[in-house]
MIZA-66257 format. One record per residue (C-alpha): x, y, z; residue number from 0; residue in three letters. Coordinates in nm, 3 decimals. Layout:
+---------+---------+---------+-----+-----+
|      px |      py |      pz |   i |  aa |
+---------+---------+---------+-----+-----+
|       X |       Y |       Z | NUM | ALA |
...
+---------+---------+---------+-----+-----+
% end
This chain:
+---------+---------+---------+-----+-----+
|      px |      py |      pz |   i |  aa |
+---------+---------+---------+-----+-----+
|   0.791 |   0.698 |  -1.462 |   0 | ALA |
|   1.128 |   0.921 |  -1.381 |   1 | ASP |
|   1.398 |   0.712 |  -1.238 |   2 | GLU |
|   1.466 |   1.006 |  -0.988 |   3 | ASP |
|   1.730 |   0.882 |  -0.719 |   4 | VAL |
|   1.784 |   1.051 |  -0.410 |   5 | ALA |
|   2.123 |   1.047 |  -0.185 |   6 | VAL |
|   2.076 |   1.149 |   0.188 |   7 | LEU |
|   2.338 |   1.182 |   0.436 |   8 | THR |
|   2.348 |   1.183 |   0.812 |   9 | ARG |
|   2.697 |   1.201 |   0.973 |  10 | GLY |
|   2.856 |   0.879 |   0.849 |  11 | PRO |
|   2.590 |   0.741 |   0.728 |  12 | ASP |
|   2.457 |   0.731 |   0.331 |  13 | VAL |
|   2.126 |   0.623 |   0.214 |  14 | VAL |
|   2.063 |   0.637 |  -0.167 |  15 | VAL |
|   1.734 |   0.535 |  -0.315 |  16 | GLY |
|   1.474 |   0.586 |  -0.561 |  17 | ARG |
|   1.196 |   0.901 |  -0.523 |  18 | VAL |
|   0.874 |   0.660 |  -0.531 |  19 | ALA |
|   0.619 |   0.987 |  -0.512 |  20 | ALA |
|   0.624 |   1.344 |  -0.485 |  21 | GLU |
|   0.360 |   1.597 |  -0.299 |  22 | GLY |
|   0.117 |   1.586 |  -0.048 |  23 | ASP |
|  -0.029 |   1.244 |   0.033 |  24 | ALA |
|  -0.220 |   1.356 |   0.388 |  25 | SER |
|  -0.564 |   1.346 |   0.217 |  26 | GLU |
|  -0.513 |   0.989 |   0.080 |  27 | ILE |
|  -0.343 |   0.821 |   0.426 |  28 | LEU |
|  -0.636 |   0.983 |   0.611 |  29 | ARG |
|  -0.885 |   0.772 |   0.386 |  30 | ALA |
|  -0.678 |   0.442 |   0.471 |  31 | TYR |
|  -0.599 |   0.479 |   0.794 |  32 | ARG |
|  -0.515 |   0.138 |   0.945 |  33 | VAL |
|  -0.704 |   0.276 |   1.321 |  34 | ALA |
|  -1.027 |   0.368 |   1.096 |  35 | ASP |
|  -1.034 |   0.017 |   0.947 |  36 | ARG |
|  -1.363 |  -0.220 |   1.018 |  37 | GLN |
|  -1.105 |  -0.514 |   1.080 |  38 | TYR |
|  -0.709 |  -0.506 |   1.153 |  39 | ARG |
|  -0.432 |  -0.783 |   1.242 |  40 | GLY |
|  -0.148 |  -0.771 |   1.467 |  41 | ALA |
|   0.070 |  -0.729 |   1.171 |  42 | THR |
|  -0.168 |  -0.463 |   0.958 |  43 | THR |
|   0.065 |  -0.278 |   0.729 |  44 | MET |
|   0.109 |   0.132 |   0.790 |  45 | ASP |
|  -0.066 |   0.297 |   0.524 |  46 | ALA |
|   0.172 |   0.477 |   0.401 |  47 | ALA |
|   0.425 |   0.189 |   0.403 |  48 | LEU |
|   0.152 |   0.028 |   0.169 |  49 | GLY |
|   0.119 |   0.311 |  -0.051 |  50 | PHE |
|   0.541 |   0.312 |  -0.118 |  51 | ILE |
|   0.533 |  -0.083 |  -0.163 |  52 | THR |
|   0.264 |   0.012 |  -0.454 |  53 | ALA |
|   0.454 |   0.280 |  -0.579 |  54 | ARG |
|   0.756 |   0.054 |  -0.600 |  55 | PHE |
|   0.584 |  -0.181 |  -0.765 |  56 | ALA |
|   0.472 |   0.047 |  -1.029 |  57 | ARG |
|   0.105 |   0.002 |  -1.010 |  58 | VAL |
|  -0.073 |   0.224 |  -1.255 |  59 | GLU |
|  -0.426 |   0.300 |  -1.350 |  60 | GLU |
|  -0.607 |  -0.027 |  -1.509 |  61 | GLY |
|  -0.391 |  -0.288 |  -1.376 |  62 | ASP |
|  -0.512 |  -0.592 |  -1.225 |  63 | LEU |
|  -0.381 |  -0.587 |  -0.857 |  64 | CYS |
|  -0.312 |  -0.980 |  -0.701 |  65 | LEU |
|  -0.199 |  -1.036 |  -0.334 |  66 | ASP |
|  -0.175 |  -1.407 |  -0.279 |  67 | PRO |
|  -0.051 |  -1.291 |   0.079 |  68 | PHE |
|  -0.318 |  -1.035 |   0.165 |  69 | CYS |
|  -0.399 |  -1.048 |   0.533 |  70 | GLY |
|  -0.572 |  -0.759 |   0.606 |  71 | THR |
|  -0.475 |  -0.573 |   0.272 |  72 | GLY |
|  -0.189 |  -0.348 |   0.429 |  73 | GLY |
|  -0.047 |  -0.399 |  -0.012 |  74 | CYS |
|  -0.344 |  -0.514 |  -0.178 |  75 | LEU |
|  -0.560 |  -0.161 |  -0.073 |  76 | LEU |
|  -0.296 |   0.105 |  -0.202 |  77 | PRO |
|  -0.244 |  -0.098 |  -0.478 |  78 | ALA |
|  -0.615 |  -0.111 |  -0.608 |  79 | CYS |
|  -0.613 |   0.252 |  -0.487 |  80 | HIS |
|  -0.371 |   0.316 |  -0.794 |  81 | TYR |
|  -0.496 |   0.094 |  -1.027 |  82 | ALA |
|  -0.864 |   0.225 |  -0.971 |  83 | GLN |
|  -0.999 |  -0.110 |  -0.980 |  84 | ARG |
|  -1.082 |  -0.438 |  -0.722 |  85 | ARG |
|  -0.798 |  -0.651 |  -0.667 |  86 | GLY |
|  -0.802 |  -1.027 |  -0.572 |  87 | VAL |
|  -0.641 |  -1.140 |  -0.229 |  88 | GLY |
|  -0.574 |  -1.466 |  -0.073 |  89 | ALA |
|  -0.436 |  -1.549 |   0.237 |  90 | ASP |
|  -0.361 |  -1.907 |   0.424 |  91 | SER |
|  -0.538 |  -1.796 |   0.759 |  92 | ASP |
|  -0.917 |  -1.800 |   0.652 |  93 | ALA |
|  -1.009 |  -1.635 |   0.925 |  94 | ARG |
|  -0.858 |  -1.318 |   0.809 |  95 | VAL |
|  -1.028 |  -1.360 |   0.537 |  96 | LEU |
|  -1.385 |  -1.382 |   0.678 |  97 | LEU |
|  -1.325 |  -1.073 |   0.928 |  98 | ARG |
|  -1.225 |  -0.873 |   0.671 |  99 | GLY |
|  -1.428 |  -0.592 |   0.494 | 100 | THR |
|  -1.477 |  -0.527 |   0.094 | 101 | ALA |
|  -1.305 |  -0.173 |   0.035 | 102 | HIS |
|  -1.519 |   0.014 |  -0.212 | 103 | GLU |
|  -1.347 |   0.251 |  -0.461 | 104 | LEU |
|  -1.467 |   0.609 |  -0.454 | 105 | GLY |
+---------+---------+---------+-----+-----+
% end
């Protein structure tokens, strides 16, 4: 992946970061909306932030995704989307795992 750098200025503030993705992701984000999930917890990560996290992790097709603190899958689901395969998740709170549901790749 190209290492594009973005520099944003707002008044006296300067923010430097890496461009994680370009384009319109609205269809993908609609498919993973937190409000539409069958189960979500009080700390479920927003879908857009989950996809940004997966991009920073440089998940590519075929990668095995392991999230040892998956909770309701806020990071794991987007990573599995990019990997195009199932992932492995664990959590210390068994209640979260028992209430969660499997997400089938389309």
